[in-house]
Residue, then its C-alpha position, 0 to 999 in steps of 0.5 A: m540869955k534869958l529868952a523864955g520870959p520876954t518871948l512869952l510876954n511878947l507872944i501874949g502881947l502880940g498873940l491875944p490881939m491876933l486871936l481877937g482879930l480872927a474872931l472879929i474879921p468874919s463879922l467885919l467882912l459880913g457887916l461891911g460887905g466885901s467892897r467896904f471891907g476891902v476899902l478898910a483893908l486898904l485904909w489900914t495899909v495906907a495908915a500903917y505904911f505912913g505910921l511905919f515911916d518913923f525915920g528908923l528911929s524906933r529901932a535906933l532907939t532900941q539899940a541906943v537905949a540898950r547900949c546906954r543901960a548896959a553901960g549903966d548910964a541912965a542919963a544918956a538913955r534919957g537923952v537919947a529917948r528925948v531927942g528921938l521922941w521929939v523928932l518922931g513927934l514932929g515927923g508924925v505931924v508932917l506925915g499926917l499933913v501929907l497923908a491928908a493932902v494926898a488922900p483924894w489921889v490915893v482913893g482915886s487910884w483904887q477901882q470900884v470903891p463904894e462911896p469914894d468921898r467917905a473913903i477920902l474923909a476916913l483916910r483924912v481922919l486916920a491921918l489925925g492919928l498918925p503923930g500918936f501912932i508914930l510916937s507910940s512906935g518910938y516909945r515901944g523902941v525905948l521900952e524894948g531897949a530897956q527890956a521892960f517887956k511886961a510894961l510894953n505888952l500890957l500896953r500892946l494888948p489893948m492897942g493891938a486889940w483896938t485895931f479890930l475891936g474899934p471897927w467892930l464897935a463902930l459897926q455895931i453903933w453906926g453901921p457900915d460907915l467907914v468914917a465912924v470906923a476911922w474915928m474909932l481907930m484914931a481915938g485909940r491911937w492917941l489914947a495908946c500914945l498917952a499911955h506909952a508916954a506915962v510908962v516910958a517916963r516911969v521906966l527911964g526915971r527922973g534925973p540928969v539928961t546927957p545929950p546923945d551922940a547925934r551923929g551915931l543916932l542920925v546915921a543909924s536912923g538914916w539907914l533904918s529910915v530907908v528900911a522903914g520906908v521901903n519895907p512896908l511899901v514892898a509889903a503893901a504893894d500887893r494890895f495897891i496893885l491888886g486894887a488897881l488891876a482888879s477891884a476892892h472885892a478882889v483885895a478882900q479875897y486876898v487880904t482875908p487869908q493874908e490877915l489870918v496867916t500873917k498873924l503867925s509872924v508874931l511868933p518870930a517877932a516875939l523871939t527876936s524882940a527879946l533877942l535884940p537888946q540882949w545881942v546889943q549888950a553881948g556885942p556882935v561877936g557874942a551875938k553871932q555865936a548865938l545866931l545859929r543857936a536861935l535857929r532851932p527854937l525859931l523853927y520849932l516855934v513857927l513851922p508846926p502851926l504853919l504846916v497844920l494851917a496849910m493842911v486844914a486850910e479849907p475846913f478851917l476857912q469854911w468854919w471861920l468865914r461861914a457865909a463869906f467863904e469862897p473856895g478861891i481863898v484856900p490856895v491863896l492861904q496855902v501859898l501865903c503859909v509858905g511865904v510866912g515861913l520864909n519871912a520868919l527865917g529872915y527875922l534872925p539875920s535881920t535882928w543880928l545885923q541890927a544888933c551889929g549896927d549894919f543898918r546899911s545892908l538892911a536898907w540895900v536889900q529893901l531897895a534892891l528888891l523893890p523894882p523886881y517885886v513890883l514888876l512881878m506883882w503886876w504881872l502875876c496879879q494881871r494873870h492870876g488875881a489874888l493867887g498871883a499876889a500871894a505867889s509874888w509876896t512869897l517869892r519876895m519873902g524867900a529872896d529877902a531871907a536868903w540875902l539876909w542869911l548870906r550877909a549875916l554868915r559872911t560877915q566877920p564883925a569886929p567889936s567896933e562894928a556895934q557902933p552905927 
């Protein structure tokens, strides 16, 4: 398998926006203030959660398009993409309306929010961008299935950069106004969606369209919709619970190191995004042979930067955050480094199970982890604040990775299991 090229392209597409974010977060923190930055982080989280709830179709499209192209059936690939993208577009409109409707309740559940009316309006502005954001996710799934990694990452670069550059520009032009920040983010999402649409049309080409296997696509997307809905909820529960029990400023204390260390998740994501379409084409038997072989490059890729970051946490944070540095952030960062390492270990078996079409297992693990995680997060946040949130998140990452590896190693797939 040729992994170096696609993995490097994915690292560039994911990594450069990450570096830009690291450069701009201190300015955003100082310019907005701790409380407003905490609200911005919560707005990012809410919008990202609704945006990730794409009915599982983005990953299902990756698998389906990869299988069609492996069979040399371009018409079937176009048919799968057309149906999936229509569903995503309509679903994005519905989710945008839901988010706009529940915005007062969402903001009202947070403690010590400065200018709550402006925060509600900012969340509703972000809701306008949800259809474009969800459609972009589907377009990315199609491009990954077609292994068009160069085009995908040329689009991913400006889109990822705008997450941080848009708020920074709004801060320079209009000052610490969350509504202006939201308008910048929303406009960027729609521009990115239009660019993705143009590239997908070129990659798939024109020609006849074969209607897809609706049952297979619905089964795959149904199980993956559980993952897409529950996984970001589990991942975002820390911010919501911390905001409810403490304050927006406490969220900023937690989110600042989290935004730093979780950016290293681009390393396993870059590798597994390249692996998924190749494992789909190889079939589950061939993919399982490559599963353990991929563990070594994953460890080489992820562990060194995490170890270095944990060891130099205090001087690095002092240099990075400057006047916004607080000593309590250091242990939070170190605990999160452990969590990111455990999370990286779960990427491989998760990708292998997706390649095999075992979406049910991915869904059940997310559902099973949700209640104990929320209870543990609530208990530890009450007693230890941001550090408790970091410990809860890390324990959840470890449980998730352990379950996925046990499931992958115990499964003896037959070639027929590749069908969802």
